N, C-alpha and C positions, 0 to 999 in steps of 0.2 A: 504494500500500500504506500502511496506517496506521502511525503512529509509536508505537503502544502495544504494541510487541513486547517480550518479555522480552530481557534482555541475552544470555542463553543460550537458544537455541530449544528448545522441548520436543521430546522423542522419545516416540512412542506405540507401544504394543504392543496391538493389538486382538485379542481372543480369547485372553486371558492366563490362563485357568483352568489350562491344561496347559503353557503356554509362557511362564513368567515370565522377564523379561529385566531384570537389574539395570541401573539407570541410566535406565530407561524408565518412563513412566507406564503401568502395566499395567491394561488395561481389559477387562472382560468382563461378561456378564450374571450370571455366577457370583459367589457371595459371597466366594470366595477372592481375587478381584481387588482391587487397591487402589482402583479406581473401578468401581462397579457401574453399568452403563449398557446400555440396550437399543438397539443400533445402528440398528435398523429405524425407530425413531420418536423417539428422544431426541437432541437436539443435543449435540455434543461441547462440554464446558464450557471452551473455550479461545478466546482472541481470534482474530479473522481474522489470517492470515499469521504465526502464532506458533509453528508446528511445522516442523521441518526434515525429520524422518523419521517415517514411519508403517510399521510392520511388522505383517503379519497372516499367520499360519500356519494354513491350513485353517479359515477363519472365514467368509469372504464367501459361500461356497456355502450357509451356514446362515441368512443374514440374509434374512428375507422381502422387505423393501424395500431391496435392495442399492443401488438408484439413490439413495435418500435418504442412505444411509451414504456412498456415493462423493461425493455433493454436500457432505456435512459434512467429509469428509476433505479435499476440494479447498478448502473454505472456510478451514480452519485451516492448511493447508500454505502455506509461503512459495513465491513463484515459484521454480521449479527445485527445490523440495523433493521428496523421494523417497517413493514409495509402493512398498514391497517386499511382494509377495504370493506365497504358496505355495498352490496350488489343485489339487484332483484334476482329472485330465484328463477331458474330456467323454465319451470313449469307454471309460472304465474300467468294465466291467460288474460285476465281482465285488464290489467294495467301494463304488464311487461311485453308479452308477445304481440300485442296489437299496437304498441307504440312505434310509429314509423321512425323515430329518432334512436331507437335502440338497435345497435348494429350487431351485438354479440349476446350470447346466452352463457351463463355461468352457473356451475354447481360447486359443491364442496370438493369435487375431484378435478376441477378445471386446472388447478395449479400444480397437480401432481406431475405434470410433464416438465416442470422446472426443478424437480427434486432428483439429484443424482442417486438417491437411495430408492427411488420409486420408478418413474417412467422416463426420466431424462436419458436421452440416447436411444429410446425405443422408436423414435421417428427420425426423419432426416432433417431435424431442426438445425439451424445455424446459431452461432453465438454462444457466449459464456454465461448467459443469464441463468442463475440458479437460486432457488428459494426453497426453504423448508417450512412446512405448515406448523404453526404453534397451536392454534385452536380455531374452531369454527363454532359459531352460535347462530341458531335459527330463530326467526320470528315467525311463529306458526299463526295461522288464521283460525279464529274462532275456537271451537272445542278441541281442535287438534293439539293446541298448546297444553291442554289438561290431560291428554291421553297418556297412558303409560309409554315409556320410552320405546319398547319394541313395536308398538302400534304406530308411534310417530315415525319411526324409521321406515317401517313398511309403507305407510301412507306417502311419505316423502318420495320414496322410490317408485311408487306405482300409480299415484293419483295426481291429478292436476289441482291447482289452487289450494295447496296444503301449507306451503311456506310463502310468506310475502317477500322476505329478504333474508340474506344471511350476512354475517360479519365474519371475516376471516383475517387472521393475523399470520403473516409470513415473515421470515427473517432471511436476509440476504446471505448467500454463501459465496464468498470470494475465493476461498481455498478450502477444499473438502477436508484437509488435515487440521484446520483450526477449529477450536471448540465453538459450539453454538448453545445458546440457552433456549431450549424448547420445553422447559419445565412448566408444569401447571401453574406455578406461582407467577410466571410471567404474564399470563392472561388475566 
């Protein structure tokens, strides 16, 4: 990792037009953001390994080239830096699948392709982008939230309109030999 890191690592909020977070650099394509940037094609203006935390609430599904955006997020994150995402669940039909501005669908397994211990290398993907999942939390709709866990898991996998959104925490892997904190206490 380079030595040109700031003394205090940056914290970024991507998609900040409606979710401004004090103490973060708030980034969005919208002019209300502190930094206007098109995440699908423009590089993040931060040095490699200079960011500790990236937060994004309902943004990644709108980015046409989210793989480019993930690559940029990975580049600026420090090893073991956090990527905290809130995303609509893939099977939410009423608001997600019918939204013409949603370009991508995500589930709790979507980021397994970036984990060297899981699926990374199983496809012909390019790049060094690597993340490990720390936790996933689901926002269930109606009575599904009160159902026993086995029923919630079954319903999430087999039915539509069970989960509204999910929150996922990932940590950046810069060198697979370096330690990562994926303990439950981190979540």
